[in-house]
FIZA-760780 format. One record per residue (C-alpha): x, y, z. Coordinates in steps of 0.05 Angstrom, whole numbers, plus 32768, in hexadecimal, padded with zeros to 4 digits. Example, Ala and Ser with C-alpha at 12.3 -4.5 7.8 and 13.67 -1.06 7.14 Angstrom:
2
@u 80F6	v 7FA6	w 809C $
@u 8111	v 7FEB	w 808F $
//
This chain:
487
@u 8B29	v 8D97	w 7DE0 $
@u 8AF8	v 8D63	w 7DEF $
@u 8ADF	v 8D62	w 7DA5 $
@u 8B28	v 8D61	w 7D8B $
@u 8B42	v 8D27	w 7DBF $
@u 8B03	v 8CFA	w 7DA5 $
@u 8B15	v 8D07	w 7D5E $
@u 8B5F	v 8CED	w 7D70 $
@u 8B45	v 8CB6	w 7D8F $
@u 8B14	v 8CA6	w 7D55 $
@u 8B53	v 8CA8	w 7D24 $
@u 8B7E	v 8C81	w 7D55 $
@u 8B48	v 8C49	w 7D5A $
@u 8B3C	v 8C45	w 7D13 $
@u 8B8D	v 8C3D	w 7D07 $
@u 8B92	v 8C08	w 7D3B $
@u 8B54	v 8BD9	w 7D18 $
@u 8B71	v 8BE8	w 7CCF $
@u 8BA9	v 8BB2	w 7CE0 $
@u 8BAE	v 8B6F	w 7D03 $
@u 8BE2	v 8B59	w 7D35 $
@u 8BDC	v 8B15	w 7D55 $
@u 8BE0	v 8B11	w 7D9C $
@u 8C1E	v 8AE4	w 7DA7 $
@u 8C00	v 8AB5	w 7DD2 $
@u 8C10	v 8A6E	w 7DAB $
@u 8BD5	v 8A73	w 7D74 $
@u 8BDA	v 8A52	w 7D30 $
@u 8BB2	v 8A72	w 7CF9 $
@u 8BA6	v 8A5B	w 7CB0 $
@u 8B8D	v 8A8D	w 7C82 $
@u 8B45	v 8A74	w 7C97 $
@u 8B4A	v 8A85	w 7CDC $
@u 8B70	v 8AC3	w 7CD3 $
@u 8B38	v 8AD7	w 7CAB $
@u 8B04	v 8ACC	w 7CDD $
@u 8B30	v 8AEB	w 7D17 $
@u 8B35	v 8B28	w 7CE8 $
@u 8AFD	v 8B2D	w 7CB4 $
@u 8B0B	v 8B77	w 7C99 $
@u 8B5B	v 8B69	w 7C93 $
@u 8B5B	v 8B24	w 7C70 $
@u 8B1A	v 8B21	w 7C4B $
@u 8B05	v 8ADA	w 7C39 $
@u 8AEB	v 8ADB	w 7BED $
@u 8ADA	v 8A92	w 7BEB $
@u 8B0F	v 8A88	w 7BAF $
@u 8B44	v 8AB2	w 7BD0 $
@u 8B57	v 8AE0	w 7C05 $
@u 8B60	v 8B26	w 7C06 $
@u 8B93	v 8B50	w 7C36 $
@u 8B74	v 8B90	w 7C3C $
@u 8BA8	v 8BAA	w 7C7B $
@u 8BE8	v 8B99	w 7C97 $
@u 8BEC	v 8B55	w 7CBA $
@u 8C1E	v 8B40	w 7CF1 $
@u 8C29	v 8B01	w 7D0E $
@u 8C4B	v 8B0C	w 7D51 $
@u 8C7E	v 8ADF	w 7D6F $
@u 8C62	v 8AA6	w 7D8F $
@u 8C2A	v 8A9F	w 7D5A $
@u 8C2A	v 8A75	w 7D17 $
@u 8C0D	v 8A7D	w 7CD6 $
@u 8C01	v 8A42	w 7CAE $
@u 8BFB	v 8A41	w 7C69 $
@u 8BD9	v 8A05	w 7C5C $
@u 8B9D	v 8A18	w 7C21 $
@u 8BAB	v 8A16	w 7BDE $
@u 8B90	v 8A56	w 7BD4 $
@u 8BA1	v 8AA4	w 7BBC $
@u 8BB5	v 8AD1	w 7BEA $
@u 8BA9	v 8B1A	w 7BCE $
@u 8BCF	v 8B59	w 7BF2 $
@u 8BB6	v 8B9B	w 7BEA $
@u 8BE8	v 8BCE	w 7BC8 $
@u 8C19	v 8BEC	w 7C05 $
@u 8C03	v 8BB6	w 7C3A $
@u 8C36	v 8B8C	w 7C5D $
@u 8C32	v 8B4E	w 7C7C $
@u 8C67	v 8B43	w 7CB7 $
@u 8C76	v 8B00	w 7CD5 $
@u 8C9F	v 8AFF	w 7D1E $
@u 8C80	v 8AB8	w 7D30 $
@u 8C7C	v 8A7A	w 7D05 $
@u 8C70	v 8A7C	w 7CBB $
@u 8C66	v 8A32	w 7C99 $
@u 8C4B	v 8A13	w 7C5F $
@u 8C2B	v 89CD	w 7C52 $
@u 8BFD	v 89E7	w 7C17 $
@u 8C0E	v 89CC	w 7BD4 $
@u 8C03	v 8A0E	w 7BAB $
@u 8BFD	v 8A55	w 7BC5 $
@u 8BFF	v 8A97	w 7BA1 $
@u 8C0D	v 8AD7	w 7BC0 $
@u 8C07	v 8B0D	w 7B96 $
@u 8BED	v 8B59	w 7B94 $
@u 8B9F	v 8B68	w 7B8E $
@u 8BB1	v 8B9B	w 7B56 $
@u 8BEE	v 8B87	w 7B38 $
@u 8C00	v 8BCE	w 7B21 $
@u 8C03	v 8BDD	w 7B6D $
@u 8C2F	v 8BAC	w 7B90 $
@u 8C26	v 8B9F	w 7BD8 $
@u 8C61	v 8BBA	w 7C03 $
@u 8C7D	v 8B78	w 7C15 $
@u 8C84	v 8B41	w 7C45 $
@u 8CB0	v 8B49	w 7C87 $
@u 8CCB	v 8B0C	w 7CAA $
@u 8CEA	v 8B26	w 7CF0 $
@u 8D28	v 8B0A	w 7D0F $
@u 8D00	v 8AE2	w 7D3B $
@u 8CD9	v 8ABE	w 7D04 $
@u 8CE3	v 8A78	w 7CF3 $
@u 8CCC	v 8A78	w 7CA6 $
@u 8CC0	v 8A34	w 7C78 $
@u 8CA1	v 8A44	w 7C35 $
@u 8C94	v 8A12	w 7C03 $
@u 8C64	v 8A10	w 7BC0 $
@u 8C5C	v 8A5B	w 7BBD $
@u 8C59	v 8A8D	w 7B84 $
@u 8C66	v 8AD4	w 7B9E $
@u 8C56	v 8B09	w 7B6B $
@u 8C50	v 8B59	w 7B67 $
@u 8C67	v 8B66	w 7BAC $
@u 8CA2	v 8B99	w 7BC8 $
@u 8CCB	v 8B63	w 7BDE $
@u 8CDA	v 8B31	w 7C16 $
@u 8D09	v 8B46	w 7C55 $
@u 8D26	v 8B0F	w 7C7B $
@u 8D42	v 8B24	w 7CB3 $
@u 8D44	v 8AE1	w 7CCC $
@u 8D72	v 8AAC	w 7CC0 $
@u 8D42	v 8A72	w 7CCE $
@u 8D2D	v 8A72	w 7C87 $
@u 8D20	v 8A3E	w 7C54 $
@u 8CF3	v 8A44	w 7C12 $
@u 8CE8	v 8A05	w 7BE2 $
@u 8CCB	v 89FB	w 7BA0 $
@u 8CB3	v 8A46	w 7B9D $
@u 8CAE	v 8A81	w 7B67 $
@u 8CBB	v 8ACB	w 7B77 $
@u 8CAD	v 8AF5	w 7B38 $
@u 8C9D	v 8B3C	w 7B1E $
@u 8CB0	v 8B56	w 7B67 $
@u 8CC4	v 8BA6	w 7B6F $
@u 8CE6	v 8BD7	w 7B9A $
@u 8CBA	v 8BDB	w 7BDA $
@u 8CC6	v 8BC1	w 7C22 $
@u 8D04	v 8BAB	w 7C09 $
@u 8D40	v 8BD0	w 7BDD $
@u 8D73	v 8B9F	w 7BD7 $
@u 8D53	v 8B62	w 7BBA $
@u 8D13	v 8B3E	w 7BAD $
@u 8D22	v 8B10	w 7BE7 $
@u 8D58	v 8B33	w 7C18 $
@u 8D7E	v 8B0B	w 7C54 $
@u 8D9C	v 8B28	w 7C91 $
@u 8DBC	v 8AF5	w 7CB4 $
@u 8DC0	v 8AA9	w 7CBF $
@u 8DBD	v 8A6E	w 7C8B $
@u 8D7E	v 8A74	w 7C63 $
@u 8D6C	v 8A3B	w 7C31 $
@u 8D51	v 8A48	w 7BEF $
@u 8D46	v 8A10	w 7BBF $
@u 8D23	v 89F4	w 7B7D $
@u 8D06	v 8A3C	w 7B78 $
@u 8CFE	v 8A74	w 7B3F $
@u 8D0B	v 8ABB	w 7B40 $
@u 8CF1	v 8ADF	w 7AFE $
@u 8CF3	v 8B22	w 7AEB $
@u 8CF7	v 8B44	w 7B29 $
@u 8D0B	v 8B93	w 7B2E $
@u 8D42	v 8B84	w 7B60 $
@u 8D6F	v 8B4B	w 7B61 $
@u 8D58	v 8B04	w 7B76 $
@u 8D77	v 8AFD	w 7BB9 $
@u 8DB0	v 8B27	w 7BE2 $
@u 8DC8	v 8B3F	w 7C20 $
@u 8DF0	v 8B75	w 7C3F $
@u 8E38	v 8B89	w 7C36 $
@u 8E47	v 8B82	w 7C82 $
@u 8E15	v 8B4C	w 7C91 $
@u 8E2C	v 8B02	w 7C97 $
@u 8DF9	v 8AD5	w 7C6F $
@u 8E08	v 8A8D	w 7C5E $
@u 8DD6	v 8A7F	w 7C28 $
@u 8DCD	v 8A37	w 7C09 $
@u 8DA9	v 8A52	w 7BC5 $
@u 8DA2	v 8A0F	w 7B9D $
@u 8D82	v 89F1	w 7B60 $
@u 8D5F	v 8A32	w 7B51 $
@u 8D48	v 8A57	w 7B0F $
@u 8D54	v 8A9E	w 7B04 $
@u 8D42	v 8ACB	w 7AC8 $
@u 8D44	v 8B15	w 7AB9 $
@u 8D47	v 8B2F	w 7B08 $
@u 8D65	v 8B75	w 7B18 $
@u 8D34	v 8B91	w 7AE5 $
@u 8D40	v 8BD7	w 7AF5 $
@u 8D87	v 8BCE	w 7AD8 $
@u 8DB0	v 8BEA	w 7B12 $
@u 8DF7	v 8BD5	w 7B1E $
@u 8DE6	v 8B8B	w 7B44 $
@u 8DE4	v 8B45	w 7B31 $
@u 8DAD	v 8B15	w 7B31 $
@u 8DCB	v 8AF2	w 7B70 $
@u 8DED	v 8B2B	w 7B9C $
@u 8E07	v 8B0B	w 7BDC $
@u 8E34	v 8B2F	w 7C0D $
@u 8E5E	v 8B09	w 7C39 $
@u 8E54	v 8AC8	w 7C5C $
@u 8E7B	v 8AD3	w 7C9E $
@u 8E8C	v 8A94	w 7CB7 $
@u 8E5D	v 8A69	w 7C90 $
@u 8E5D	v 8A4F	w 7C4B $
@u 8E36	v 8A75	w 7C0F $
@u 8E1A	v 8A3A	w 7BE6 $
@u 8E02	v 8A50	w 7B9D $
@u 8DFB	v 8A0F	w 7B7D $
@u 8DDB	v 89F1	w 7B3B $
@u 8DB4	v 8A29	w 7B2D $
@u 8D9C	v 8A42	w 7AE3 $
@u 8DA8	v 8A8E	w 7AE8 $
@u 8D96	v 8AAB	w 7AA1 $
@u 8D99	v 8AF9	w 7A98 $
@u 8D70	v 8B27	w 7A6A $
@u 8DA2	v 8B41	w 7A34 $
@u 8D81	v 8B88	w 7A31 $
@u 8D97	v 8B88	w 7A7E $
@u 8DE0	v 8BA0	w 7A72 $
@u 8DF2	v 8BAF	w 7AB9 $
@u 8DDB	v 8B73	w 7AD5 $
@u 8E0C	v 8B3B	w 7AEB $
@u 8DFB	v 8AF8	w 7AFD $
@u 8E1C	v 8ADF	w 7B3D $
@u 8E42	v 8B07	w 7B76 $
@u 8E5C	v 8AEF	w 7BBA $
@u 8E87	v 8B1E	w 7BD6 $
@u 8EA5	v 8B47	w 7C12 $
@u 8EB2	v 8B88	w 7C0B $
@u 8EBC	v 8B9D	w 7C52 $
@u 8EE7	v 8B6F	w 7C67 $
@u 8EB4	v 8B3D	w 7C87 $
@u 8ECA	v 8AEF	w 7C7E $
@u 8EAC	v 8AD2	w 7C3E $
@u 8EAD	v 8A8A	w 7C29 $
@u 8E87	v 8A7C	w 7BE0 $
@u 8E78	v 8A39	w 7BC4 $
@u 8E63	v 8A4A	w 7B7D $
@u 8E5A	v 8A07	w 7B55 $
@u 8E30	v 89E5	w 7B24 $
@u 8E0F	v 8A23	w 7B0F $
@u 8DF1	v 8A38	w 7ABE $
@u 8DFF	v 8A81	w 7ABC $
@u 8DF2	v 8A9E	w 7A7A $
@u 8DE4	v 8AE4	w 7A59 $
@u 8DF3	v 8B12	w 7A96 $
@u 8E22	v 8B4D	w 7A98 $
@u 8E54	v 8B1D	w 7AB6 $
@u 8E4E	v 8ADC	w 7AD4 $
@u 8E70	v 8AD1	w 7B1A $
@u 8E95	v 8B05	w 7B43 $
@u 8EB4	v 8AFB	w 7B8A $
@u 8ED4	v 8B3C	w 7BA5 $
@u 8EFC	v 8B47	w 7BE8 $
@u 8F37	v 8B1F	w 7BF6 $
@u 8F1A	v 8B04	w 7C39 $
@u 8EFB	v 8ACF	w 7C0B $
@u 8F08	v 8A86	w 7C0B $
@u 8EE7	v 8A51	w 7BE1 $
@u 8ED8	v 8A36	w 7BA3 $
@u 8EB9	v 8A3C	w 7B5D $
@u 8EB1	v 8A02	w 7B32 $
@u 8E84	v 89DE	w 7B03 $
@u 8E63	v 8A1A	w 7AE8 $
@u 8E54	v 8A25	w 7AA1 $
@u 8E55	v 8A71	w 7A8E $
@u 8E39	v 8A80	w 7A50 $
@u 8E37	v 8AC4	w 7A27 $
@u 8E3F	v 8AF2	w 7A66 $
@u 8E51	v 8B2A	w 7A38 $
@u 8E17	v 8B5F	w 7A3C $
@u 8E45	v 8B94	w 7A57 $
@u 8E54	v 8BC2	w 7A1E $
@u 8E94	v 8BE0	w 7A3C $
@u 8EC5	v 8BA8	w 7A42 $
@u 8EF2	v 8BD2	w 7A76 $
@u 8EB5	v 8BD1	w 7AA5 $
@u 8EAA	v 8B83	w 7AA8 $
@u 8E93	v 8B4F	w 7A7E $
@u 8EB7	v 8B0C	w 7AA2 $
@u 8EA4	v 8ACC	w 7AA8 $
@u 8EC2	v 8AC9	w 7AF0 $
@u 8EDE	v 8B0D	w 7B0D $
@u 8F08	v 8B06	w 7B4C $
@u 8F20	v 8B4A	w 7B6A $
@u 8F37	v 8B5F	w 7BAC $
@u 8F68	v 8B8D	w 7BD2 $
@u 8F97	v 8B92	w 7C13 $
@u 8FC5	v 8B5A	w 7C28 $
@u 8F97	v 8B23	w 7C40 $
@u 8F9D	v 8AE7	w 7C0F $
@u 8F5F	v 8ADC	w 7BE5 $
@u 8F59	v 8A88	w 7BDD $
@u 8F28	v 8A72	w 7BA6 $
@u 8F2B	v 8A33	w 7B86 $
@u 8F1A	v 8A37	w 7B3D $
@u 8F11	v 89F6	w 7B15 $
@u 8EE4	v 89D6	w 7AE2 $
@u 8EC0	v 8A13	w 7AC5 $
@u 8EA5	v 8A1B	w 7A85 $
@u 8EAD	v 8A67	w 7A6A $
@u 8E93	v 8A78	w 7A26 $
@u 8E85	v 8AB9	w 7A03 $
@u 8E97	v 8AEE	w 7A3D $
@u 8EB9	v 8B2C	w 7A31 $
@u 8EF4	v 8B0F	w 7A5D $
@u 8EF8	v 8AC7	w 7A73 $
@u 8F15	v 8AC8	w 7AC0 $
@u 8F31	v 8B13	w 7AD1 $
@u 8F56	v 8B13	w 7B16 $
@u 8F61	v 8B5E	w 7B30 $
@u 8F85	v 8B80	w 7B6C $
@u 8FA3	v 8B54	w 7B98 $
@u 8F6E	v 8B1F	w 7B88 $
@u 8F8B	v 8AD6	w 7B8E $
@u 8F74	v 8A93	w 7B74 $
@u 8F8C	v 8A49	w 7B62 $
@u 8F71	v 8A3E	w 7B18 $
@u 8F9C	v 89F5	w 7B19 $
@u 8FD7	v 89D9	w 7B37 $
@u 8FDA	v 8A0E	w 7B6C $
@u 8FDA	v 8A08	w 7BBD $
@u 8F8D	v 8A03	w 7BC8 $
@u 8F89	v 89C1	w 7B93 $
@u 8F67	v 89D4	w 7B61 $
@u 8F67	v 89A6	w 7B27 $
@u 8F58	v 89DB	w 7AF0 $
@u 8F32	v 89C3	w 7AB3 $
@u 8F12	v 8A01	w 7AA8 $
@u 8F00	v 8A04	w 7A5E $
@u 8F01	v 8A44	w 7A3D $
@u 8EEB	v 8A5C	w 79F5 $
@u 8EDC	v 8AA0	w 79D0 $
@u 8EE2	v 8AD2	w 7A0D $
@u 8EFA	v 8B0D	w 79F7 $
@u 8EEE	v 8B56	w 79DF $
@u 8F14	v 8B89	w 79AD $
@u 8F27	v 8B4C	w 7985 $
@u 8F54	v 8B30	w 79B8 $
@u 8F44	v 8AF3	w 79DF $
@u 8F4C	v 8AF4	w 7A29 $
@u 8F43	v 8AAE	w 7A4E $
@u 8F68	v 8AC8	w 7A90 $
@u 8F7E	v 8B0F	w 7A9F $
@u 8FAD	v 8B14	w 7ADE $
@u 8FA7	v 8B5E	w 7AEC $
@u 8FC9	v 8B58	w 7B34 $
@u 9014	v 8B52	w 7B47 $
@u 900F	v 8B08	w 7B57 $
@u 9020	v 8ACD	w 7B38 $
@u 8FE8	v 8A99	w 7B27 $
@u 8FE5	v 8A4D	w 7B1A $
@u 8FBD	v 8A36	w 7AEC $
@u 8FCC	v 89F8	w 7ACE $
@u 8FA8	v 89BF	w 7AAB $
@u 8F73	v 89F0	w 7A86 $
@u 8F54	v 89F1	w 7A43 $
@u 8F65	v 8A35	w 7A2D $
@u 8F4B	v 8A31	w 79E2 $
@u 8F13	v 89FB	w 79E4 $
@u 8F12	v 89CE	w 79A2 $
@u 8F5C	v 89DE	w 7996 $
@u 8F9B	v 89B9	w 799D $
@u 8FC2	v 89F0	w 79B5 $
@u 9010	v 8A00	w 79C1 $
@u 902E	v 8A32	w 79EE $
@u 9029	v 8A6E	w 79BF $
@u 8FE0	v 8A64	w 79B2 $
@u 8FD5	v 8A5E	w 7A00 $
@u 9002	v 8A98	w 7A0E $
@u 8FD9	v 8AC2	w 79DF $
@u 8F96	v 8AC0	w 7A09 $
@u 8FB6	v 8ACA	w 7A4F $
@u 8FCA	v 8B0E	w 7A6C $
@u 9004	v 8B0B	w 7AA1 $
@u 904A	v 8B23	w 7AA9 $
@u 9061	v 8B14	w 7A5F $
@u 9031	v 8B4C	w 7A48 $
@u 903B	v 8B7D	w 7A82 $
@u 9071	v 8B77	w 7AB3 $
@u 9055	v 8B94	w 7AF0 $
@u 9023	v 8B52	w 7AEE $
@u 9026	v 8B0E	w 7B0C $
@u 903B	v 8AD5	w 7ADF $
@u 9005	v 8A9F	w 7ACB $
@u 9022	v 8A5A	w 7ACE $
@u 8FF3	v 8A34	w 7A9A $
@u 901B	v 89F8	w 7A86 $
@u 900D	v 89C1	w 7A80 $
@u 8FC5	v 89D0	w 7A61 $
@u 8F9A	v 89A7	w 7A3B $
@u 8F57	v 89AF	w 7A0E $
@u 8F21	v 8980	w 7A20 $
@u 8EE0	v 897A	w 7A03 $
@u 8EA5	v 89A5	w 7A24 $
@u 8E8A	v 8986	w 7A65 $
@u 8E48	v 8975	w 7A71 $
@u 8E11	v 89A4	w 7A86 $
@u 8DEF	v 89AB	w 7AC6 $
@u 8DAD	v 8992	w 7AB2 $
@u 8D99	v 8952	w 7AD0 $
@u 8D7B	v 8917	w 7AA3 $
@u 8D69	v 88F1	w 7AF0 $
@u 8D23	v 8917	w 7AF1 $
@u 8CEF	v 88F4	w 7ADB $
@u 8CBD	v 8919	w 7AB3 $
@u 8C8F	v 8911	w 7A76 $
@u 8C6C	v 894A	w 7A44 $
@u 8C31	v 8936	w 7A19 $
@u 8C13	v 893E	w 79F3 $
@u 8C50	v 8960	w 79D3 $
@u 8C4B	v 8985	w 799E $
@u 8C0A	v 89A7	w 79C1 $
@u 8BE2	v 89E3	w 79B6 $
@u 8BF8	v 8A00	w 79FA $
@u 8BD8	v 89D8	w 7A21 $
@u 8BFA	v 8995	w 7A37 $
@u 8C09	v 8964	w 7A72 $
@u 8C43	v 8966	w 7A9A $
@u 8C4E	v 8928	w 7ABD $
@u 8C7F	v 8928	w 7AFB $
@u 8C9A	v 88F8	w 7B2D $
@u 8CAC	v 8934	w 7B60 $
@u 8C8E	v 8974	w 7B74 $
@u 8CB3	v 89AF	w 7B4F $
@u 8CAA	v 89EA	w 7B26 $
@u 8CB2	v 89FB	w 7ADA $
@u 8CC1	v 8A35	w 7AB2 $
@u 8CB8	v 8A35	w 7A66 $
@u 8CE9	v 8A5F	w 7A40 $
@u 8CE5	v 8A75	w 79F1 $
@u 8D26	v 8A6B	w 79C8 $
@u 8D3F	v 8AAD	w 79E0 $
@u 8D44	v 8A95	w 7A25 $
@u 8D04	v 8AC6	w 7A3E $
@u 8CDC	v 8AA6	w 7A73 $
@u 8C8F	v 8AA2	w 7A55 $
@u 8C72	v 8A76	w 7A91 $
@u 8C84	v 8A5F	w 7AD0 $
@u 8C5D	v 8A35	w 7B05 $
@u 8C5F	v 89FD	w 7B3E $
@u 8C50	v 89BA	w 7B2A $
@u 8C39	v 8986	w 7B58 $
@u 8C4E	v 892F	w 7B59 $
@u 8C27	v 8913	w 7B20 $
@u 8BFF	v 892E	w 7AE9 $
@u 8BFA	v 897B	w 7ADF $
@u 8BD6	v 89A2	w 7AA7 $
@u 8BFE	v 89DC	w 7A8C $
@u 8BE2	v 8A13	w 7A5C $
@u 8C0D	v 8A43	w 7A38 $
@u 8BF9	v 8A7B	w 7A12 $
@u 8C35	v 8A7B	w 79DE $
@u 8C40	v 8A82	w 7991 $
@u 8C53	v 8A42	w 7969 $
@u 8C97	v 8A2B	w 7972 $
@u 8CCE	v 8A04	w 799E $
@u 8CD0	v 8A1A	w 79E5 $
@u 8CFA	v 89FE	w 7A20 $
@u 8CD9	v 89E2	w 7A67 $
@u 8D08	v 89E1	w 7A9C $
@u 8CF3	v 89B4	w 7AD8 $
@u 8D0D	v 89CB	w 7B13 $
@u 8D08	v 8995	w 7B4E $
@u 8D38	v 8974	w 7B8B $
@u 8D6D	v 89A1	w 7B77 $
@u 8D73	v 8989	w 7B32 $
@u 8D5C	v 89AF	w 7AEF $
@u 8D4B	v 8987	w 7AB8 $
@u 8D39	v 89A8	w 7A6D $
@u 8D01	v 898C	w 7A44 $
@u 8CF4	v 89A4	w 79F6 $
@u 8CA3	v 89C0	w 79F0 $
@u 8C84	v 89C3	w 79AF $
@u 8C4A	v 89F4	w 79A6 $
@u 8C24	v 89F4	w 7967 $
//
């Protein structure tokens, strides 16, 4: 028995020292001092740090990321923050030691206060934010797989988190999400998304549950789908269990997804405006989706969504209103000015600009139902489905109507930047007035490069075939597009 007890104690001691838990006594660590405190757990290799076991920063302690360095995390290992996580370095890479074996993930406890800046995360199992005291700025999340988190690459549980000027690229799960029974009022502004939800599950790239009494703000983002992922939508802000929900979805460019924007749940009120929705039609079966904008609900609660000044082109359905959902598309009680523009939204040889699949009347005045055409009543009637087509459906009041020219895009010309030489052999200087991040796409929309840039001159090297590419610069809530030529 003594030998067995000794063996048990030895194994327990080995397990205890195979991870590091800070004491919670007010200590501030950076990676250098953390490595000194736990040299076998966080190995300082001179040019990078390697995390070989789990690390927990306890409530009361701080991890300050103040070095421009690389943190490599071994497969299956987890970083947990219960205290403060803060960033003041200019460029940090957090990656897997072996990209083929992702690290388990990063867990941010409810007690944590988290400020992430200028950081690229890759080959991990997700970031679980149990705290609402969270902000991310000028960062990149890419190539994450399911691990610690199964809902999204960055998953929220509560509060008013903020994500600005960041990128989410080719993650197996949605870029961001929250639970159907949790209240999370996310501010998601000026971000670039491409090809997320690579597992092709029936989830959009942004998959937010209800906001509660706050407002979920999805503003001025670029959300590009991978057209081979036929089940992946663009944006959903929905309440499926009756929790209060207030979406504000404005100024986004959404392209090549299964659908553009959906809001579900009658306990929703808010706005969808100034979005550019193009070719969100990868759904192969029109009966299963493919709308530029879809609103759906059930029950007697009155949905109150103001929809105005959106451009919807190339979807299987322009706007669909389903169940008992309601909205103001122009001239209604919510004050919508209309000015939505529709072009070539249809399937089966029929154009559907607006499909009212509810018993409610809808107000939809002052919209351009057939872009670049001088329409008459019959031409507009032919692209709207309502009581005229099915007596059980509500009537759409669509007169007066208009046909405006395409509105301006969301891309900003106010950001100061220059590329030289251009054309180049793939190595060039990108000179910018403000820190930010860039993504380079080929002409099919596929991201071939992403990275963080600092104020001033940045040397960029891209391995790509000769051709024309699109460099998008993201900073200060704005996105600027530049043509890049590689010879």
